[in-house]
N, C-alpha and C positions, 0 to 999 in steps of 0.2 A: 394754932389755926382754929377758929371757931366754926364748927361744922353746922351750927344752926343759924349762922348769919346769912342774910339775904344774898350777898355776893357769892358765898360758898355754895349755897343751894342752886344759884344760877349756873355756876361752873359745873356742878354735878349734872344738871339737866342738859347742858350743852355737850358734855362728854358722852352721856348716854345716847344723845341724838346722833353722834358719830360712831357709836358702837364701842366706845371706850369707857374707862372707869377712873374717877379721880381717886388717887391714893393719898396725896398729902402735899405739903408745900415743896417748893423747888429751891434752887440755889439762891434766889433773890425774890424780891416781892413781885417781880414781873413773870415768873415761871411757876408752874405747878407740875407735880409728878403724876403721870397718867399711865394706866395699863392699856396698851393698844389692842385692837382686835386680834393681832397675831400672837398676843400673850407677852410681848416684850414691854418693858417699862422704859419711859422716856420723859425727860423734862421738856415741856412745851408751853409756850405762851397761851393764856386763855383766849386771846383774840384769834390765834391761828386755829385753835380747836373750834372756836365759834364758826369760822369760815370754812372748815373742813380741810385746811392746809396741814394735813397730818401725814407724815411719811416716817416709816420705821427705818432708821439708818442701818440697822443690822440687816433687815430684809433687803434694803436697797443695795447694800454692798454685796450681798449674796447674788442678787440679780445681775449686778455689773460684772461680777466674777464669771457668772454663767455666760453672759454675752461675750466676754473676752475669750473664754474657752472655746465658744462656738466659732470664733474667728482665728483660732490657733494661737491666741495671745494669753498673757498672764497679767492680772491686775496687781500693781505694786503698791500704790498708795494714792494720796491726794495729789491734785494738780494745782496750777497757779490760781484757780478760782473754782467755784462750784460746778462749772460746766466741763471742767477738764479732770482727767485722771492720768496717773503715770502707769504705762504699760510696758511689758517686755514683748516685742514683736516676734513672729516666727523665725526671723533671720537672726535673732539674738540681741539686736539693738534695742535700747530703751528710749521711749519717746512719749511726750505728753500729747494726748489726743482727746478731742471732745467726745463726750459720752455718745452723742448721736452718731458721729462718724464711726465709732467702734460698733455701735448697734447695726448700722447699715453697711458696714464693711467699706465705707468710703475713706480709706486712709492708705498711706504707703510710707515706707521707711525713707526719710530724707537722706540718710547716710548711703543707703543702697542706691537711691536715685542719683545722688551726686556722683557715685562711682560709675554708674551706667552712663551718665551724661559726659563724664570725663573720658570714658572709653570711646564713646561716639565722636567726641571732638578729636581725639588722637587719630581715629580712623580717617578723618577728613583733613589731617595735617594741622589741626588747631589745638589750642590749649584752653581748658576751662579755668577761668580766673575767679569767678564768684557769681553772686546773684545779679539779677537785672532789675529794671524798674517795674517789672510785672512778673507774676508767677510763671507765665509762659516764656519769659526771656531769661537769658543768662549772658554774662559778660565773657567773651572769648578773645584770645589772641590768635589772629589769623596767620596763614602761612606767609603773607607779605610783611608781617611784623606789626600791623596796625591792630588796635584794640577796638572791639565793636560789640554792641548788644544784638543778639540774634535769637530768634525763637528756637526752642529746643527741637521742634518738629522739622524746621528748615535745616538745622545742623544735621539731624538724623538723615534726611534725604539728600543733603548736599545742595540744597536749593538756596544758596546764599552767595553774596559777592561783597567784596570790600567797597564800601561807599566812597572812601577816600580815593582808592585806585580807580574806581569807575568815574569819579569826577575828574580825575587827572586825564583819563582817556577821552572823556567828552571835551575837555579843554583842548586837547591835542587835535581832535577831529575838527573842532570849530576853527582853530588856528590854521589848519590845512586848507580850509575853504575861505580864509580871509575874514573870519567872523570871530565874535567873542561871546563866551558863555556868561550870561548875566544871572540866571537863577532858574527856579523850577517853573514848570508849565502848568496847564490846567489838569493834566493827568500824568501818570508815570511814564508814558511814552513820549512826552513833549518837554521841551525846555525853552526858556526865553533867551534869545540871542540878539546881539547887535550885529547886523549884517554889514557887508563890505561897503554898502552905499551909505551907512550911518543910521539907517532906520532900525528900530527894534521890532522883533517879530517872534511869535511862538512857532517853533519848527519841530517836527517829529525827529527823533534820534536817527532813524533810518534815512530820512531825507537829508539831514546834515551830513551823515556818513557818506552817502552816494553823491552828494553835491546837487541834488534835485531841489534847489532853493529858488524861490521866486518871491521877490519883495512886492507885496501887494500895493504899497504906496507908489513904487516906481512903475508897476504895471498900469495902475490907474492913470498915472501921468502920461505914459506912452499912449494908452488908449484914447485919452483926451486929445493928444496931439494928432493921432491918426484920424479921429473924428473931425477935428477942426480942418484938417487938410482936405476932407471931402465936403466941407461946408456944413458939417453936422455938429451936434453937441451931445456929449455923454451925460445921460440922466441918472441911471441907476444900474443895479445888477440885472441879469437876465435869468432865464429858467435854469441854466446850468453854467458851468465855467466857460463854455465856448460861446455864450451869448451875453450881450449887454443891451440895455435899453437906451435908444438914441432919439434925439429930436432931429428930424431930417430937414433939409432946406425948405421943403414945402410946409413945414410947421407941424406935421404929424409926428406922433411918438410911436416908435416901432422897435421890436426886438430884432436884432441883426447879429449874425455871427461876427466875431471880432475879425476873423480872416477875411470875410466878405467886405467889411468896412475898410480894412487895410487896402484891399485891391480895388475897391469901388464897385464890386460886383453885387449890387443890391438894388432893390426897387421898393418904392413905398406901396404896400399892399392897399392902403386906403385910396391912394390916387388911382391904382389899377382898377379897384372896384368902382370908383366914380366914373372912370373912362368906360368900363364895361357897361355901366348903367346908362351912360349917354349913348353908347353905340346901340344898346337894346332899344332905347326910346326912339332913336333914328329909324329903326326898322319896325316901329309900332309894337315893340315887345316890352316886357317887364323883367328886370333881373331879380331873381329870387334868392340866389346865393351860390356859393361855389359847389362843385361836384367832387366826388371822390377821385376822379381821374384828373391828372394834371393838365391844365390848359382848357378845361371844360367848366361850364357853369350851367345852372338850372334856370330856365326862362319860362315865363308865361307868354305864349304866342298870341297874335291877334285873334285867333279862333277860340281862345280860352283854354287850350290844352297846355299842360306842363311838359317840358322836354329838356333833356340834357344836350347841349350843343357846344361844339368847339368855338371858342371865342373869335377865332379868325373868320370862321364861316358867318358868325353873327355880324362881324364888322363889314364883311363883303356882301352880306345878304344871300350868301350861297347856302341856304337851308330851306327845308320845308317841314311841315308838321307831319310827323310819322303817323299819328293817329288818324288824321284826315286822309292821308295817302292810303292807309290800310282800309278805311271805310270806302274810298273810291275803288280800290282794287277788289274789294269784296263785292261791290255792286257790279263791277265789270265781270267778275267770276260768275255771279248769279245769272247774268244775261246769257252766259255760255252753259248754264246748268251745272256750274261747279261751285266750290266753296273754298275760301282762303283758309288754310290751316296754320301756316307759320312762315318763318323766313326761309329763303332759298340758299343756294350755294354761293350767291353773290348779291350785290345790291340791285342788279337788274332782274332778278328772278325771285319767285316765291314758291312755296309748297302748297299745292292745291289738291282737294279731293275732287276728282273728275266725276262726270256723270255716270261712268261705268262702275264707280266705287273704288277705283285705285287711286293712290296718291302719287303725284309726280311733281318734280321741280320744273316749272315752266316760266319762261321769260314773260314779264308783265306785258310787253308789246305783243307777244304771240297770243296771250290770253285776250288782250283787247281786240286783236284782229281775227281771233279764232283760228290762227294758223298753227295748230298743235294737234297732236294725237297721242293716245295712250300707247306706249311701247308694248306693254303686256298684251293689250287687246290686238295691237297690230301684228305682233308675233304670232298670236293665236290664229289670226286671219291667214297669215302666210303659211302656217302649218296646215290649216284646213285646205287652202288652195293647193299646196303640194300633195296632200293626201288625195285630193280629187283627181290628180294626175298620176296617182300611184307612185309618188315620189316621197322622199323624207327630207325635211329641212334639217341641215346639220349645223349651220352657223352663219356668221356674217362674212363679208368680203371687204377687201380694201376699197373697192368701188361701192359707194353708198347705194347705187341702184341695183346691185347684184347681191345674191345670197349663194351659199354653197349647199348643193342638194345631192342626195343619192338617188340616181335615176332607176327606173324599173329594171334596167339591164345590169345594175349593180355598180356601175361606174359613178364616181363623184365628179361634179362639174359646177362651175360658177355660171349661174343663169340669171338674166335680167328678171326682176320680179314680175313685171307686166307680161313677159313672155311665159312665165310659169302659170300666171293667172289665166292667160288665153290658150295655153297649151301649144304655143308656136315656138317649140324648141326641139332640138334633136341632140343625140349623143355625139360629141365630137370625136370619140374614140371608135365608136361603132360605124360612123359615116364620115366621109370626107367633107370638110367644112372650112370656111375661111380662117377660123381660129386654129385649125389643125395644120393648115398649109403654111409654108414659109412666108415670112413677112419682114418688113423693114421699119425701123424707127428713123425719122428724118428731122433735120433742122434746116429751115429755109430762111433766107433774107429776102424780104419783099419791100419794094419801094414804089410808091404811087405819088408822083410829083415830089413835094418836099417831105412827105410822110414816109417814114421807114419803121419797120418792126420785124421781129423774129416770129416764126411759126414752128411749133413743135407738134409732131404727130406720128402716126404709124399707118402703113398701108402696104398691101401686096404689090400695088402698082402706084408708085409715087406720082408719076405724070398724070395718070387718070384722076388721082385724088386732087391734084392741083386744079384741074378743070372744074371739079365739083364745088370749089370755093366761091365761084361767081365773082371773081375779082375784075376790076376795070380793065379795059383793053390795053391801057398804057402801063399796066403793072409790069415792073421788072423783077423777075424771080431768079434767085441764085441758090443752088444747093450747097450748103455749108458742110453738111456731114450726113452720112447714112450709116445705120447700124443694122446688119442682118440678124434675124432670129429664126430658130427652127420652126416656130409656130406663131400664129397670129396672137394666141393667148399670152405668150411670153412677151411679145412686143407691146400688147395692150397693158400688161402689168407694169412694164418698164415706164411707159408713158404716164400711167396713172400715178405711179410713185413720184415721178418728177413734178407732176402738176400739184400733188399734195404737198411736196416739200417746199415748192416756190409759189404757193397759192397767193401770198400777199404781194408777189412781184408781178403778177399778170396784169395786162392792160384791161381797162374797163370794157366789158362786152358791149355796152351801149355805144362806145366810140368805134369799136371794131366792126359793128354791123353796118357802118357806112361804107365799108370796103368789102367785107365778106357777105355778100348778099345771098350766097348759097348755103355755106356751112363753114365751120372752122373758126368762128369768132371767139370761142371760149378758151383757146389755147395759144394766145398771142402774148409776147413778152417785149419789153423795150430792148434797145441795142445794148444797153449797159449789162445785160445778162448773157451776152454772147460767150464770154470767157468761161463762166460757170457752166453753161449748158454744154459747151464744147468739151469741157473737162469731164462732165458726167458721161458724155457719149464715149469718150476715149477710155474712161475708167471701166465702163461695162464691157468694152470690146476686149479688154485684157482677160 
């Protein structure tokens, strides 16, 4: 080797650039002998030295031994290629492993793994036969005798089943329903079957097992026939399984429940809306749309206000503008010095703020006529009147014209309000009085010509009371019943209770004033009440 030749000088410079030293020729013309930075000598190609691809094999083997020892293994020798080495593992078994796997600890003993997998298979009643088509799979012999590839994790957990046995079971379930299994479905829970009607359909395994099978083709045919029977045409699907879209006899397309189509219990909403629009126009109104409440729609009335109205009322014209009515009622309230606050307890009343400052539920007719009063102020007035007479107002009475008072003497008594106001009253317990003396309730039959009626009342002297009625001279009077009481007060309470109970049965006062010119026109009844009134008299006598 010529040390002064240009190639040799170049090789020397390249070696020095890598921290090495050229020592001499190699085993052939392509190699040279170098002393590496670690001090070891090695034959290396000049091109590898030039590009820095210099590895000391002695140092590299020492490193691999150190990495193997760190993993509890022993380096034995070369492997099948440069990336593999032969190692003895901690379990004692020998295996070829890649250098990177040993360095990272990403290796395991296949012999030990196969023993473990075999034990797991035996625990599940299976037998490990060999490798599978994937590193995660193995071939096993199952308890049923069939051979199948299963993931090792599934075998470990027992989460597996024999595909052949499962298919045989699915065939049996399909045959039990008169169907035939054809193949897989779109997912693991479905299969494709030929149904008993001959149509093919994808059905879930649970539906086939339970017999909950519905042929969509047959269903559509049946729905078309049902629609045709109602004069309709099936167009497409609906919003859910219970609905379909139909073309109705009127030509409109509508979603209808299949059950309603079957029974004919459906209506065209478009036609209903058109009818409501025509009914609104007939009343001078405009239909704006349906309301939240069933049977109601929103309309614009002739006055311009919007209102929700029952469609039947719009059809009959039985409606009025609530906004206009409230404006009218408010004006009527202002005339009386009041203010409309809100709705009342019923349609005939409203809540008003009265001139005195109190709120009260007042009938609209009473507000209009001014025939109302504030109960709070009225009670205050009655208390002041009672106080002026050295009495105390205790409460109400069954008779609207009376109140219960405590008199100066300490006794409690029902007294007419106007008598308390004027002071024209006396204690019935301290002094003898008509209310404290014995009295009678009576029932009379009165006939004047062709007119007949019943008269209910009470009196100490019934005959004297009859004379006070001012009846015609040809009046024929018969006493049907009399009921004695210890006091006139008890007789009055009995009469007031009956009049209150049968208030709606009494004859009109206007008609009875033609006969009762003196008094007694307010307590008259038709002959049809004779049995009821007689039974009341007899019941109280007991």
